[in-house]
N, C-alpha and C positions, 0 to 999 in steps of 0.2 A: 504494500500500500504506500502511496506517496506521502511525503511528510506533510503535516498539517500546521507546521510552525511558520505561518506567514509573519513577515517583519512589518509591524504596524507603526504608523505615525499619524500625528495629528493630520423609457425608451432605450437605446443602445448607444455605446460610445461612438460608433461610426456616424450615427445620426447627429450627435452633438458636434462632431468635428466638421461635418459637411455644412452645418447651419451657422458656422461662425462668421461674423462680419470682419473682414480684414481691416486692421488699423493701418494708418498711414505710417510709412517707414520714417525713422528719425531724420534722415537726410532730406526727405520730402517735406517734413515739418519745418525744418530750418529754411529750406528754399521758399516755402510758402509764407512764413511769417517774418523772416528777417528784413524785408523792405519796410516793415512797420516798426522796427526797433531802432531807436536813436540813442545817442549819447547826450547826457545833460552835464554841462560844465557849470559849476557854481563858484563864484568869486566874490570878494568883498567890493566895496565902493571904490577902492583903489586898484582893483584888478588883480589882487593877490588870490591865487587859487585856494579854494577851500575843499572842494570835493568833486569827484566825477562819479557819475552813476548812469544807469540806463533809464529809458522811458519807452512808452508804447503809444503809437499814434492811434487815436480812437475816432478821429474825424478830421475834416480839412483844417489844418493849422491848429490842431488840438492834441496835446501830449499829456498823458497821465504818468505820474511817477510817485515814489514815496516822498514824504514831506521832510525827512530828516535833513537839517542844514539849510532848508529853503526858507527864506524870509523875504518880505517885500523890499527891504533895503539892500538886497544882494543882486548882483548881476548874474543873469542866466543866459546861457547860449545852448542851442541844440545843434548837434552835429549829425549830418546824414550824408552818406556818400562823399565824404571829404569836404563838404561845404558847411559853413557855420551860419546859423540863423539866430537873430536876436529874439529872446523870449521874455515874457512877463508872467508873473503869477496871477492866475485868474481866479481859481478857487482853492481854498486850503481847509481841509478837514483834518486837523492835527490829531483829534481824538481817534480817528481811524487810520492815521498815517497815509492819507491820500491827498495829493496835490494835482491840480490840472493847470497846465501852462498854455498860454496863447502864443502861437508862433505864426504870425501872419503870412510869411513868405514860404513856409514849409509846404511842399507838395507831395510828401510821402503818402502812400496809400494807407487808409485805415485798416486795422485788423478786424477780424470777425469776432464779435462779442458772443460769448457763450453764457452759461449760468452755472452756479455751484449747486443748484437744487438737484441736479441729476448725477452729481459726483458720488463716488463711493470709495470707501477705504480699499486700498489695494489696486486702484486704477492707475494705469501708467500716465505720467504727466511729464512735461518738458519745460524746464526753465530756460528761457532764451533772453540773453542780454547782449551787451557789448564788452569786448575785452579792452584792455588799456590802449591797444593800437586801433581801436574802433572796428575791429573785425567781429562778426557775429559769434556768440559763444553759447553753446547748447549743453545742457546737463539733463540727463535722463534719470527719472526716479519714480517713486510711487506716492500716492496719497497715503500718508502714515496715519493720520487721524483727521476727523472733522468735528467741529463744534458748532451747533446752531447758535448764532450770535447776531443780534440786531437784524433779523430778517433774512439772513443768508447763512452759508456754511463757511466757517473760518477754517483755513487749510494749514495743516502741518505736513510737510513733504520731506521725502528723503533725497530729492533732487538737490544737488549742491549749488548754492548761490554764492558766487564770488562777490567781493566788495564792489567791483565795477558793474556787476549784473544786478545789483539791488535796484529796485524800481523798474526792472524789466518785466517781461510777461511770463506767466505760468500757463501753459497751453495743454489742452486735452489731446487724445490720440487722433483727433480729427483736425487739429490745428486751430481750435477755437480758444479764445482767451478766457480763462477761468479765474485768474487772479493776478495781482501785482506782487511780485516777489520781493521778499526782504529776508534778512538774516540778522540774528542777534546772538550775542554771547550771554547765555543765561545759565546760572548754576555751574559755571566753569566749563561749559561746552557750547559749541555753535549749534543753533537751532534755526531751521529754515521754514519760513511761513509764507503765506500769500493772503493778501487782503482780497476778499471776494469781489469778482467783477461786478456783481449785483450792486455794490455800493457806488460804483462809478456813476450810475444813472441818478443817484441821489446827491451827488456832489454839490450842486447849486444850493439846495436847501440845507444840507448838512453843514456847509461852510458858514452860512449865516448863524446856525445854531451854535457852532463852535465859537464864533466871535462873541456871541451873547452870553455864553456859559462861563461861570467862574472857573479858575484853574483848580483842578483836583487830580487825584491819582487816576490814571487811565484804566478803564476796565480791560482794555486790550493788554495792558502790561500784566494785569493779574492773570488773564487768560494765557498769555505766553509763558508766564512763570509756572502756572499749573500744569501745562502740557509738558514743559521741560522737566519738572519734578517727577511727573508720572513716567516719562520715558527713562529716567535714570533710576527709578525705584526709590525716590526720596520721600518715603511715606510720611515720616514725622514732619518734614518741612511742608509737604502738601497738606497734611492735616491742619497745621497751624494756619497756613494761608487760607484754606477753605473755611475754617471756622471764622476767621476775621471777615472773609468775603460774604458768607451767609448772614453774618450779623449786620454788616453794613448794607447788604442788598438782599433782604430775605425773600424778595420776589424773583430772584434770578435763578432760573432752572439750571444753568451751567454751573453756578457756584455750588448748588446742592449735589449735582452730579460729581463734581470734583471732590466734594467731601465724601461721597460714597466710594469713589475710587481709592481715596486715602485709607478709609476704614477697611475696605476689602483687602487692600495691600497689607494692612496690619492684622488681617484675619479677624477683624471685628465684624462678622457678617451680619449679626442682628442689627447693629447700628448702621451698617451700609444699606441694609434693606430699607430702614426708615429714611435715610437720606435719598435713596433712589426714588422711593415712593413720593417724597416731597417734590423732587424734581419733576416726576410724572404728573403730580397734582397741578403744578404750575404750567407744565407743557405736556399735555396728554399724548401728543404724537411724537415724543422724543424716543426714537427707535433705539438709540444706544443705551439710554437709561433702562428701557425694558430689557434689552439684552443683558446688561450688567446685573440687573435685578434677577434675571434667570440664573446667572452664574452664582450669585450669592445664595439663592435658594438651594441650588444643587450642592453647594458646599456645606449646607446644613442638612442635606439628605431630604429636603422637602421637594420631592420630585414633581408632584402634581403642580405645585405653584411655579416651579421652574419651567416646566413645559408650557404652561399658560403664558408666562412672560416671554419665552422665546417666540411663541406663535404670534403674540402681539407685536413683537419687534419685526417679524417678517410680514405681518399684515400691513404695517406702516411702511416698511422698506423691503419690498420683495427682492430687491437686488443685493441684499446684505449677505455677501459671500461668507463672512465669518460666522454669522448666525446659522446659516445653513450647514456649515461645516460642523459646528458644535452640535447642532441637532442630529446630524448624521452620526456623530460619535456617541451621543446619548442612545440613539436607536440601536447602534451596534452593541453597546453595553447591555441593553435590555433584550438582546437576542431577537430583534425584529428586523431581519435583513431586508425585507421588502421596503420598509419605511426608510431604512438606512440608504438604500440605493436611490430612492426618490430624493432624499435630502442631499446626498453627495453629488447627484447629477447637476444640481443648481450651481455650486461653485465652479464646476468645470465649464458650465455655459457662461457664467458671468466673468470668470477669469480664465479664459482659454489658454493663456500662456503660463498658468500656474502649474508647475510639475506636481506640487503636493495635492492639488485638487484632483488631478487625474489619478495619482497614486491612491488616494483615499477611495476614489470611485472604483478602482481596480480591486481593492480589498473588499469593498462591499459586494461587488459582483461575484467575487470568489466565495464569500460567505453564503451567497444565494445560490451557489453552484452553477452560475451562468458563466462558464469558463471562457467561451469565445469572446464575450464582451469584456471579461477581465483582461484577456490578452490585449485587446485593442486599447483599453485604458492604460495598462502598464506601458505599452509601446508609445502611446502619446506622451506619457510622463517622461519616458526615456528619450524621446525626441527633444524635449525641452532641457532635461538634465541627464545627459548620457552617463555621467559618472556616479549614479546612485546605485550602490551595491545592493541595497535592500530591494529596490525595484527589479533589478536583474534576478535576484534570488526568487522573489515572488513570481516573476514571469516563468522561471524554471519550474517552480512548484505547480503552476497552472498548466504549463505544457505537459507536465507529468500526469496530471489528472486527465488530460486529453489523449494520453498514450502517444504523445509525439516526443519520443525520447531523444532524438537527435537535436531538436530545438531546445529541449530541456538541458541537455548537456552543454550546448553553446551558451545558454543563459547562465548556468552555474559557473561556467568558465569565466564569463565576463564579470560576474560578482567576485570571483576569486582574483581576477586580474586587478580589480580595484581595491579589494580588501583581502589580502592573502591569508589572513588568520580567521576567516569567516568559517567557524566550525561547522555550522549546519549545512553550509554549501558544500564543504568537503564530504560530509556524511551523505548527503543526497546524491552527489555525484558518484560516490563509491557505491551506493545502493543500486544505482542504475547499471553501473558496470558489472556488479555482482549478478544481476538478473540477465545481463547480456553474455555472461560467461567469461568476462574479462577479469580473471582471477588475479593476474599479475598486477593489473592496474588497481584492483581493490587493495592488494597488499601495499602498494606504493602510497596510496591515499591514506591507508591506516597509519603507516609510518610517519607520513607528513603530519597528520592530525595528532599523532602521539607526541610529536615535538612541540606542538602548539598547546595541547591540553591533554595530558596522558589519561586523566580520569575520565574525561568526556570521550576520548577515543575508545577506551575499553567498553564504556557504557554503550556507545552508539554501535560499535562493531561486534558486540558480544554474539549476536545471532547471525552475523554475516561473515566474519573473518574465518578463513579456512585454516586448518591446522598445518 
């Protein structure tokens, strides 16, 4: 009998593959959007340089950038294709770190504006700005997290944003502008964010409100700090910040969400549940709060409440790949393979270039004994990440179930090429050779495995090794 020890990690696979919409390649993204990316030179009234950064053309003679170092008494120039254009500050929303410049003689094409409302965590994005020599600069990354904030989704991204690219654009995989990029050093590390493109449309009104409002600590500063603390696992610091935040802004759903994250990080799950529920009371359609609430319930073994919370998260955000993945893991743990396959199919559809999504789907198909579909899913995972020894091993196990021994041998050999001390792969390879009558190969594998793990070699080969 083939081994049942699949290596696990957090319709049909072919139907999923054939239905995927192709994203635009990075070089095409750069070619498409770079004409709308400019360099902004900031100097004082005496012409002394202060800072250089990027900007994005959003209309005829209109450039949006971040507000840092931009003031009305400073000289502004916009560079595009080697030519300099005089600019003036038109709108300034310092609370959101967005400024719009009026550049009358600039004739660069405007970019296509998207929205953050359809963004999802894990989606591929591209930060495009200018380098110091005014050449386009592209950095590829993912949406690391999203926070609902003032009518939009505030973006934290893994795309690297250089100093000269600050104020440039963050674009989705279709080349649509989704944010204005910035980076900050918070808690001892650089964090990359993007102000939502949705705020650009509100700049004229928001700029007036900024002028009229008294100076106070920016909510955006708190949000940035909370995300940075969460990413580094600074739970005590996040707890302190969130407690102050909820006290000063008790009606802020994101503040309560951050408090729940801190308490869950400290394994205070009862308290985290109360914080997440308060966040949901303020903002009932907060999908991430429902998802985290589900995690907290499951940590307390309150499975029914946890399942309800996950289902609410997916009702609100059906494209939530992480929620589907977690739901798939729950169904697998509950020995409900049909439901697990249904759940795991969704991340593979939503994130078609995620090797883990296809790998998990392959495991679910295997548990359901749908071996042909499992093979397709594992192969799709290996197309994306060919050096995954576990995926090669599981592919070998699945081929074994299909009585396709030669394919199984090749898969086990690939697993062992990547991870030469993979004990189970040695055993299963030896077992196939045993049933093929290749006794000398079995002895060689036994000796190899015995050097790696003598006790395991004797255990595995006790019934197979010949005298």
